[in-house]
C-alpha positions, 0 to 999 in steps of 0.5 A, a space after each residue: 220625370 221628377 220622381 226619377 231624379 229623386 230615386 237617383 238621389 236616393 240610390 246614390 245616397 244609399 250607395 255612399 252610405 252602404 260603402 261607408 258601412 260595408 266595403 261590398 254593397 250588393 247592387 241588387 239590395 239597392 235596386 230592391 230598395 229603389 223598386 220598393 220606394 217606387 211602388 210605395 210612391 206609385 199612387 202619389 203623383 210627383 
């Protein structure tokens, strides 16, 4: 489940970055980014 931890860290990073830049971050935007990175990394074995 190493990739899951990596995604979680990415998600937290995006959240904190987004909160610094904009007061209201749409959770769906972050989820979409996480899903996109998941799909891109699906072929590679973590």
